[in-house]
Backbone as CSV, one residue per row, in Angstrom:
resi,resn,N_x,N_y,N_z,CA_x,CA_y,CA_z,C_x,C_y,C_z
1,MET,0.845,-1.203,0.000,0.000,0.000,0.000,0.874,1.245,0.000
2,ARG,0.553,2.167,-0.904,1.357,3.373,-1.048,1.223,4.256,0.180
3,PRO,2.357,4.717,0.749,2.270,5.600,1.926,1.649,6.936,1.548
4,ARG,0.784,7.412,2.407,0.087,8.664,2.127,0.895,9.837,2.672
5,ARG,0.877,10.912,1.924,1.566,12.128,2.360,0.894,12.673,3.605
6,ARG,1.684,13.050,4.586,1.134,13.586,5.816,0.399,14.879,5.551
7,PRO,-0.738,15.087,6.177,-1.447,16.373,6.011,-0.552,17.518,6.408
8,ILE,-0.731,18.647,5.741,0.190,19.758,5.920,-0.446,20.938,6.641
9,GLU,-1.573,20.629,7.334,-2.244,21.713,8.051,-1.323,22.383,9.063
10,HIS,-0.323,21.649,9.570,0.535,22.215,10.610,1.410,23.351,10.121
11,VAL,1.551,23.535,8.787,2.382,24.625,8.285,1.572,25.881,8.034
12,ARG,0.287,25.860,8.302,-0.512,27.052,8.090,-0.030,28.173,9.001
13,PRO,0.184,29.378,8.468,0.742,30.458,9.274,-0.180,30.931,10.368
14,SER,-1.477,30.771,10.203,-2.411,31.231,11.237,-3.739,30.531,11.039
15,ASN,-4.605,30.655,12.053,-5.926,30.044,11.985,-6.844,30.752,10.996
16,ARG,-6.428,31.895,10.497,-7.256,32.635,9.545,-7.255,31.992,8.162
17,ASP,-6.319,31.108,7.920,-6.235,30.450,6.618,-7.349,29.405,6.526
18,THR,-8.334,29.682,5.707,-9.490,28.779,5.585,-9.417,27.913,4.334
19,THR,-8.268,27.893,3.672,-8.115,27.075,2.477,-8.234,25.593,2.835
20,ARG,-9.048,24.891,2.087,-9.212,23.451,2.336,-8.193,22.687,1.503
21,ILE,-7.475,21.793,2.170,-6.471,20.990,1.481,-6.596,19.540,1.933
22,ASN,-6.182,18.634,1.037,-6.093,17.200,1.350,-7.384,16.659,1.964
23,ASP,-7.332,16.113,3.164,-8.491,15.471,3.778,-9.579,16.453,4.180
24,ALA,-9.260,17.753,4.180,-10.269,18.758,4.536,-11.242,19.011,3.390
25,ILE,-10.941,18.515,2.192,-11.840,18.672,1.044,-12.887,17.567,1.124
26,ARG,-14.159,17.937,1.344,-15.217,16.961,1.616,-16.114,16.677,0.414
27,VAL,-16.029,17.516,-0.634,-16.927,17.315,-1.776,-16.572,16.018,-2.494
28,PRO,-17.575,15.393,-3.169,-17.290,14.100,-3.807,-16.397,14.201,-5.034
29,ASN,-16.530,15.312,-5.806,-15.769,15.446,-7.050,-15.121,16.827,-7.126
30,VAL,-14.033,16.900,-7.876,-13.344,18.167,-8.106,-12.905,18.225,-9.557
31,ARG,-12.763,19.466,-10.045,-12.141,19.660,-11.363,-10.652,19.843,-11.108
32,LEU,-9.859,18.909,-11.563,-8.457,18.818,-11.149,-7.525,19.533,-12.125
33,ILE,-6.590,20.290,-11.542,-5.516,20.944,-12.292,-4.192,20.397,-11.779
34,ASP,-3.348,19.949,-12.701,-2.063,19.369,-12.305,-1.100,20.464,-11.846
35,ASP,0.014,20.067,-11.262,0.970,21.050,-10.749,1.643,21.843,-11.850
36,ASP,1.601,21.344,-13.096,2.164,22.097,-14.216,1.106,22.921,-14.947
37,GLY,-0.136,22.962,-14.408,-1.201,23.751,-15.000,-2.087,22.993,-15.960
38,ALA,-1.779,21.751,-16.216,-2.581,20.959,-17.163,-3.944,20.632,-16.553
39,GLN,-4.985,20.711,-17.383,-6.347,20.388,-16.965,-6.547,18.869,-17.040
40,LEU,-6.884,18.264,-15.918,-7.056,16.818,-15.872,-8.517,16.395,-15.848
41,GLY,-9.426,17.377,-15.882,-10.840,17.061,-15.928,-11.418,16.797,-14.545
42,ILE,-12.658,16.303,-14.536,-13.365,16.041,-13.279,-12.959,14.675,-12.740
43,LYS,-12.515,14.671,-11.496,-12.084,13.439,-10.841,-12.793,13.342,-9.489
44,SER,-12.929,12.132,-9.007,-13.426,11.997,-7.642,-12.373,12.567,-6.700
45,THR,-12.821,13.096,-5.587,-11.883,13.714,-4.647,-10.872,12.705,-4.131
46,ASP,-11.321,11.490,-3.875,-10.391,10.466,-3.395,-9.316,10.171,-4.437
47,GLU,-9.744,10.068,-5.711,-8.780,9.797,-6.773,-7.798,10.955,-6.918
48,ALA,-8.309,12.209,-6.839,-7.446,13.378,-6.960,-6.463,13.446,-5.795
49,ARG,-6.947,13.090,-4.629,-6.092,13.131,-3.444,-4.959,12.099,-3.559
50,GLU,-5.302,10.896,-3.986,-4.294,9.860,-4.158,-3.280,10.254,-5.232
51,TYR,-3.779,10.941,-6.269,-2.882,11.396,-7.337,-1.879,12.410,-6.774
52,ALA,-2.366,13.318,-5.911,-1.486,14.320,-5.304,-0.473,13.663,-4.377
53,TYR,-0.950,12.694,-3.562,-0.043,12.005,-2.647,1.025,11.229,-3.421
54,GLY,0.642,10.712,-4.588,1.604,9.977,-5.403,2.739,10.859,-5.881
55,LYS,2.470,12.160,-6.008,3.514,13.107,-6.402,4.177,13.757,-5.193
56,ASN,3.788,13.284,-4.006,4.287,13.869,-2.762,3.931,15.358,-2.678
57,LEU,2.731,15.671,-3.169,2.238,17.046,-3.144,0.885,17.075,-2.446
58,ASP,0.248,18.244,-2.466,-1.032,18.436,-1.789,-2.133,18.710,-2.798
59,LEU,-3.341,18.358,-2.408,-4.533,18.708,-3.163,-5.143,19.936,-2.498
60,VAL,-5.207,21.039,-3.234,-5.625,22.316,-2.661,-6.853,22.826,-3.412
61,GLU,-7.902,23.149,-2.677,-9.116,23.699,-3.268,-8.883,25.176,-3.578
62,VAL,-8.956,25.547,-4.865,-8.650,26.922,-5.268,-9.889,27.698,-5.711
63,ALA,-10.975,27.013,-5.984,-12.216,27.688,-6.371,-13.379,26.889,-5.803
64,ALA,-13.714,27.218,-4.548,-14.750,26.448,-3.854,-16.142,26.712,-4.405
65,GLN,-16.369,27.871,-5.037,-17.706,28.223,-5.504,-18.049,27.598,-6.852
66,ALA,-17.048,27.034,-7.523,-17.318,26.416,-8.828,-18.092,25.110,-8.642
67,ASP,-18.667,24.613,-9.750,-19.437,23.374,-9.697,-18.916,22.428,-10.781
68,PRO,-18.167,21.392,-10.430,-17.657,21.114,-9.073,-16.505,22.050,-8.708
69,PRO,-16.116,22.091,-7.420,-15.005,22.951,-7.007,-13.717,22.599,-7.756
70,VAL,-12.885,23.602,-7.944,-11.607,23.403,-8.640,-10.522,23.160,-7.600
71,ALA,-9.731,22.130,-7.827,-8.617,21.806,-6.936,-7.339,21.692,-7.763
72,LYS,-6.237,22.087,-7.148,-4.962,22.068,-7.856,-3.921,21.294,-7.060
73,ILE,-3.049,20.617,-7.803,-1.945,19.890,-7.192,-0.792,20.868,-6.964
74,MET,-0.293,20.959,-5.742,0.827,21.858,-5.458,1.458,21.496,-4.124
75,ASP,2.641,22.081,-3.898,3.281,22.011,-2.578,2.741,23.192,-1.782
76,TYR,1.764,22.929,-0.934,1.058,24.017,-0.262,1.965,24.791,0.690
77,GLY,2.843,24.093,1.369,3.757,24.780,2.281,4.662,25.752,1.541
78,LYS,5.214,25.319,0.401,6.068,26.186,-0.406,5.271,27.349,-0.967
79,TYR,4.053,27.076,-1.411,3.197,28.123,-1.968,2.915,29.210,-0.927
80,LYS,2.553,28.816,0.294,2.262,29.790,1.340,3.500,30.595,1.698
81,TYR,4.651,29.946,1.724,5.894,30.648,2.036,6.192,31.712,0.983
82,GLU,6.029,31.358,-0.290,6.287,32.317,-1.361,5.312,33.493,-1.297
83,GLN,4.051,33.209,-0.963,3.071,34.281,-0.849,3.417,35.219,0.304
84,GLU,3.881,34.663,1.409,4.264,35.489,2.554,5.465,36.363,2.222
85,GLN,6.418,35.818,1.469,7.594,36.602,1.090,7.227,37.736,0.147
86,LYS,6.306,37.470,-0.782,5.856,38.528,-1.692,5.141,39.635,-0.933
87,ALA,4.312,39.251,0.021,3.610,40.253,0.824,4.584,41.059,1.670
88,LYS,5.605,40.381,2.185,6.611,41.066,2.996,7.375,42.091,2.168
89,GLN,7.749,41.706,0.941,8.462,42.635,0.068,7.579,43.813,-0.320
90,ALA,6.298,43.550,-0.545,5.374,44.633,-0.906,5.248,45.632,0.244
91,ARG,5.156,45.129,1.473,5.091,46.033,2.629,6.381,46.802,2.796
92,LYS,7.496,46.162,2.490,8.792,46.801,2.658,8.957,47.974,1.719
93,HIS,8.435,47.833,0.489,8.603,48.879,-0.511,7.479,49.909,-0.490
94,GLN,6.530,49.723,0.395,5.475,50.730,0.515,6.047,51.975,1.139
95,SER,5.825,53.110,0.492,6.325,54.383,1.033,5.332,54.935,2.030
96,GLN,5.835,55.294,3.198,5.002,55.884,4.222,4.931,57.393,4.012
97,ILE,3.726,57.915,4.019,3.506,59.342,3.808,3.353,60.011,5.155
98,HIS,4.247,60.949,5.430,4.195,61.702,6.673,3.619,63.084,6.382
99,VAL,2.752,63.543,7.260,2.140,64.864,7.114,2.506,65.703,8.333
100,LYS,3.190,66.802,8.079,3.538,67.754,9.130,2.553,68.917,9.077
101,GLU,2.460,69.644,10.171,1.527,70.776,10.207,2.229,72.023,10.725
102,ILE,1.972,73.133,10.060,2.476,74.448,10.456,1.289,75.390,10.590
103,LYS,1.256,76.140,11.686,0.156,77.081,11.922,0.671,78.518,11.864
104,LEU,-0.081,79.376,11.172,0.276,80.778,11.008,-0.888,81.668,11.419
105,ARG,-0.552,82.922,11.699,-1.561,83.957,11.924,-1.550,84.906,10.739
106,PRO,-2.696,85.478,10.398,-2.737,86.389,9.237,-1.786,87.576,9.365
107,LYS,-1.558,88.066,10.575,-0.704,89.240,10.795,0.681,88.817,11.311
108,ILE,1.205,87.752,10.778,2.499,87.253,11.219,3.604,88.218,10.834
109,GLY,4.609,88.386,11.728,5.738,89.260,11.449,6.722,88.629,10.478
110,VAL,7.631,89.473,9.975,8.599,89.010,8.981,9.501,87.919,9.560
111,HIS,10.012,88.153,10.772,10.917,87.175,11.383,10.211,85.841,11.613
112,ASP,9.000,85.899,12.163,8.255,84.665,12.413,7.915,83.956,11.111
113,TYR,7.594,84.733,10.071,7.265,84.138,8.780,8.465,83.383,8.220
114,ASN,9.649,84.001,8.292,10.852,83.343,7.781,11.156,82.066,8.560
115,THR,10.906,82.115,9.875,11.123,80.906,10.689,10.181,79.793,10.271
116,LYS,8.896,80.138,10.106,7.908,79.133,9.690,8.224,78.591,8.304
117,ARG,8.651,79.471,7.411,8.999,79.032,6.054,10.173,78.051,6.103
118,GLY,11.134,78.325,7.013,12.255,77.407,7.169,11.798,76.023,7.615
119,HIS,10.802,75.995,8.517,10.253,74.704,8.946,9.597,73.981,7.776
120,VAL,8.849,74.715,6.975,8.176,74.113,5.814,9.212,73.543,4.850
121,GLU,10.269,74.291,4.594,11.313,73.819,3.686,11.982,72.561,4.240
122,ARG,12.212,72.541,5.536,12.843,71.366,6.149,11.950,70.133,6.012
123,PHE,10.655,70.315,6.244,9.721,69.183,6.118,9.650,68.682,4.683
124,LEU,9.601,69.617,3.737,9.522,69.215,2.333,10.794,68.491,1.903
125,ASN,11.945,68.942,2.395,13.207,68.271,2.057,13.294,66.892,2.692
126,GLN,12.490,66.661,3.720,12.367,65.316,4.290,11.353,64.484,3.519
127,ARG,10.824,65.062,2.438,9.836,64.431,1.558,8.528,64.135,2.303
128,ALA,8.173,65.036,3.181,6.901,64.934,3.890,5.941,65.978,3.329
129,LYS,4.656,65.709,3.456,3.656,66.697,3.098,3.502,67.677,4.253
130,VAL,3.084,68.888,3.924,2.941,69.920,4.949,1.538,70.518,4.870
131,LYS,0.848,70.442,5.983,-0.468,71.068,6.107,-0.275,72.435,6.769
132,VAL,-0.553,73.483,6.009,-0.368,74.852,6.505,-1.728,75.419,6.878
133,THR,-1.871,75.853,8.115,-3.148,76.339,8.628,-3.042,77.799,9.046
134,ILE,-3.936,78.607,8.513,-4.072,80.009,8.947,-5.202,80.069,9.974
135,MET,-4.904,80.611,11.149,-5.902,80.706,12.215,-6.417,82.141,12.311
136,PHE,-7.729,82.301,12.097,-8.370,83.615,12.181,-8.990,83.806,13.559
137,ARG,-8.886,85.025,14.062,-9.504,85.356,15.338,-10.267,86.678,15.215
138,GLY,-11.414,86.715,15.873,-12.190,87.965,15.918,-12.493,88.498,14.540
139,ARG,-12.133,89.783,14.348,-12.440,90.463,13.084,-11.622,89.953,11.915
140,GLU,-10.574,89.181,12.199,-9.761,88.626,11.110,-10.589,87.709,10.212
141,GLN,-11.666,87.154,10.760,-12.498,86.242,9.980,-13.210,86.949,8.838
142,SER,-13.335,88.266,8.949,-14.010,89.016,7.884,-13.086,89.308,6.714
143,HIS,-11.827,88.924,6.813,-10.870,89.153,5.717,-10.122,87.861,5.391
144,PRO,-10.835,86.844,4.927,-10.169,85.577,4.605,-9.181,85.709,3.446
145,GLU,-9.347,86.740,2.623,-8.444,86.912,1.483,-6.999,87.142,1.952
146,ARG,-6.827,87.702,3.141,-5.473,87.920,3.656,-4.795,86.594,3.970
147,GLY,-5.565,85.685,4.511,-5.010,84.355,4.766,-4.656,83.638,3.478
148,ARG,-5.511,83.774,2.474,-5.254,83.132,1.196,-3.999,83.710,0.548
149,GLU,-3.848,85.029,0.617,-2.660,85.661,0.045,-1.392,85.182,0.745
150,LEU,-1.471,85.019,2.058,-0.304,84.553,2.806,0.054,83.122,2.427
151,LEU,-0.939,82.278,2.276,-0.674,80.888,1.903,-0.074,80.792,0.498
152,LEU,-0.623,81.554,-0.428,-0.094,81.526,-1.795,1.315,82.103,-1.855
153,ARG,1.580,83.091,-1.014,2.934,83.654,-0.942,3.917,82.597,-0.445
154,LEU,3.505,81.853,0.585,4.365,80.790,1.103,4.606,79.721,0.045
155,ALA,3.553,79.347,-0.669,3.691,78.333,-1.717,4.648,78.805,-2.803
156,ASP,4.612,80.110,-3.124,5.504,80.652,-4.150,6.949,80.676,-3.648
157,ASP,7.134,80.930,-2.355,8.482,80.989,-1.799,9.165,79.618,-1.781
158,VAL,8.399,78.556,-1.716,8.991,77.211,-1.640,8.688,76.388,-2.893
159,LYS,8.370,77.065,-3.995,7.900,76.371,-5.188,8.941,75.430,-5.790
160,GLU,10.244,75.653,-5.483,11.269,74.773,-6.038,11.217,73.382,-5.424
161,ILE,10.777,73.297,-4.185,10.760,71.996,-3.514,9.357,71.572,-3.079
162,GLY,8.363,72.460,-3.256,7.004,72.138,-2.835,5.970,72.598,-3.838
163,MET,4.892,71.834,-3.943,3.798,72.198,-4.845,2.480,72.080,-4.089
164,ILE,1.519,72.842,-4.524,0.214,72.838,-3.861,-0.548,71.584,-4.265
165,GLU,-0.893,70.776,-3.280,-1.714,69.591,-3.525,-3.176,69.857,-3.186
166,SER,-3.408,70.771,-2.276,-4.770,71.158,-1.924,-4.810,72.669,-1.795
167,GLN,-5.609,73.312,-2.645,-5.689,74.769,-2.651,-6.228,75.283,-1.308
168,PRO,-5.902,76.533,-0.953,-6.405,77.095,0.304,-7.926,77.023,0.388
169,LEU,-8.421,76.413,1.443,-9.853,76.265,1.652,-10.200,76.725,3.060
170,LEU,-11.324,77.431,3.168,-11.778,77.918,4.467,-12.492,76.792,5.194
171,ASP,-12.051,76.537,6.432,-12.622,75.473,7.252,-12.944,76.057,8.619
172,GLY,-14.164,76.567,8.755,-14.542,77.226,10.004,-13.745,78.495,10.212
173,ARG,-13.016,78.569,11.315,-12.179,79.727,11.592,-10.771,79.595,11.017
174,ASN,-10.525,78.526,10.340,-9.195,78.276,9.786,-9.244,78.211,8.264
175,MET,-8.094,78.447,7.649,-7.916,78.228,6.218,-6.735,77.283,6.053
176,VAL,-6.935,76.225,5.269,-5.951,75.145,5.183,-5.466,74.969,3.754
177,MET,-4.164,74.744,3.615,-3.549,74.423,2.328,-2.554,73.279,2.559
178,VAL,-2.462,72.376,1.612,-1.544,71.248,1.727,-0.484,71.340,0.640
179,LEU,0.777,71.267,1.059,1.909,71.268,0.138,2.522,69.877,0.090
180,GLY,2.939,69.466,-1.097,3.617,68.181,-1.262,4.996,68.392,-1.846
181,PRO,5.943,67.509,-1.557,7.307,67.670,-2.079,7.375,67.437,-3.586
182,THR,8.219,68.191,-4.254,8.485,67.979,-5.674,9.657,67.021,-5.823
183,LYS,10.006,66.727,-7.060,11.130,65.808,-7.285,12.461,66.426,-6.870
184,ASN,12.489,67.762,-6.729,13.718,68.428,-6.301,13.867,68.442,-4.785
185,ALA,12.826,68.090,-4.062,12.878,68.126,-2.600,13.873,67.092,-2.090
186,GLY,14.755,67.531,-1.217,15.727,66.629,-0.621,16.959,66.389,-1.449
187,VAL,16.997,66.890,-2.700,18.150,66.647,-3.570,19.394,67.312,-2.996
188,LYS,19.252,68.570,-2.571,20.386,69.302,-2.003,20.861,68.645,-0.728
189,ARG,19.925,68.206,0.101,20.295,67.548,1.354,21.032,66.255,1.090
190,ASP,20.561,65.475,0.099,21.241,64.224,-0.230,22.657,64.489,-0.724
191,ALA,22.828,65.558,-1.527,24.161,65.902,-2.028,25.081,66.320,-0.889
192,GLU,24.540,67.098,0.048,25.347,67.514,1.197,25.756,66.321,2.041
193,ASN,24.854,65.385,2.244,25.191,64.189,3.014,26.268,63.371,2.316
194,GLU,26.166,63.294,0.988,27.163,62.541,0.237,28.530,63.201,0.332
195,ASN,28.568,64.548,0.232,29.837,65.260,0.353,30.425,65.092,1.751
196,LYS,29.545,65.103,2.754,30.007,64.924,4.127,30.624,63.549,4.310
197,GLU,29.986,62.527,3.757,30.513,61.173,3.867,31.866,61.063,3.167
198,ARG,31.988,61.717,1.996,33.266,61.674,1.284,34.354,62.368,2.086
199,SER,34.018,63.505,2.719,35.001,64.230,3.527,35.456,63.379,4.695
200,GLU,34.501,62.691,5.337,34.868,61.840,6.471,35.761,60.695,6.024
201,GLU,35.475,60.138,4.848,36.316,59.058,4.339,37.716,59.563,4.037
202,ALA,37.808,60.813,3.500,39.118,61.384,3.189,39.916,61.624,4.465
203,VAL,39.236,62.116,5.505,39.924,62.353,6.781,40.416,61.041,7.367
204,GLN,39.571,60.023,7.306,39.988,58.720,7.814,41.162,58.167,7.016
205,GLY,41.133,58.406,5.700,42.238,57.943,4.868,43.537,58.630,5.219
206,ASN,43.496,59.946,5.471,44.696,60.679,5.853,45.200,60.226,7.219
207,GLY,44.277,59.898,8.093,44.671,59.471,9.433,45.378,58.134,9.438
208,ASN,45.176,57.339,8.384,45.809,56.023,8.322,47.171,56.050,7.647
209,ARG,47.603,57.243,7.161,48.900,57.313,6.507,50.021,57.135,7.529
210,PRO,51.090,56.438,7.192,52.193,56.259,8.149,52.931,57.559,8.373
211,ASP,53.405,57.781,9.589,54.184,58.980,9.916,55.540,58.908,9.232
212,PRO,56.111,60.070,8.848,57.442,60.060,8.218,58.481,59.561,9.216
213,PRO,59.516,58.878,8.756,60.526,58.326,9.670,61.255,59.423,10.423
214,ALA,61.494,59.208,11.709,62.186,60.189,12.536,63.672,60.180,12.233
215,ALA,64.307,61.351,12.423,65.750,61.455,12.176,66.516,60.600,13.168
216,ASP,67.590,60.008,12.717,68.390,59.137,13.580,69.274,59.981,14.490
217,ASP,68.823,60.150,15.752,69.569,60.981,16.692,70.871,60.321,17.113
218,ALA,70.963,58.998,16.961,72.170,58.306,17.412,73.332,58.459,16.457
219,GLN,73.067,58.904,15.221,74.133,59.021,14.244,75.038,60.204,14.597
220,PRO,76.313,60.025,14.787,77.203,61.122,15.190,77.377,62.133,14.079
221,GLN,77.505,63.407,14.448,77.745,64.472,13.505,79.240,64.493,13.149
222,PRO,79.540,64.982,11.959,80.942,65.001,11.530,81.837,65.763,12.497
223,GLY,81.400,66.926,12.985,82.210,67.732,13.889,82.485,67.033,15.192
224,ALA,81.460,66.368,15.694,81.617,65.671,16.952,82.604,64.521,16.826
225,GLN,82.561,63.824,15.686,83.472,62.715,15.464,84.907,63.176,15.411
226,ALA,85.151,64.326,14.748,86.515,64.862,14.633,87.067,65.245,15.991
227,GLY,86.216,65.851,16.846,86.675,66.221,18.193,87.086,65.029,19.004
228,GLU,86.343,63.937,18.885,86.691,62.742,19.625,88.023,62.168,19.194
229,GLU,88.332,62.236,17.858,89.595,61.703,17.355,90.769,62.517,17.877
230,GLU,90.591,63.887,17.923,91.682,64.706,18.391,91.948,64.471,19.855
231,ALA,90.885,64.158,20.602,91.097,63.877,22.017,91.850,62.582,22.184
């Protein structure tokens, strides 16, 4: 009697996996697909299972809603591992979007404005989005155009590294604009970091150079030798 392949339920990564494989497939018949993709037609589940065990593989139900359900021959443990690795790589390459926020007043002074603009530039060079909020108080609410002018001025000042993703919109007592980094954002910072790394490597290289040989103090001078002979 041919030895049967051990069920592979123990390799399931979690209880959330509801895929039916091997003995968990209860339907009488399945439409069988071989491990190379060949269509083998409708087979009894027992026959399909024995066929899979004969190849030392698993019978996996891949389309339970079909009539009859579709089952495929495969190495289920290897398949799940490959799927997990693909998902892991996809998560790894997903870019995380960070949103920073800067708050301004319509009557902001020149010094404070330059400071806030510096923060916006720093955030954009970090390739983060920046939510800029103008806060109106009292009678300032009757002149929303001043807030809009200030936001557009800021957007123009940082246009080399930032672009408007959301136009200034009035939201209650606030006016909000969203800036996003351009392709030039962070380029200067990356270049500076690269130059810094090169400088550090050059300094380390100079530090490893051997010191020049010291003068031989033990070697007698010509005058001293002559004096000794005369003595």
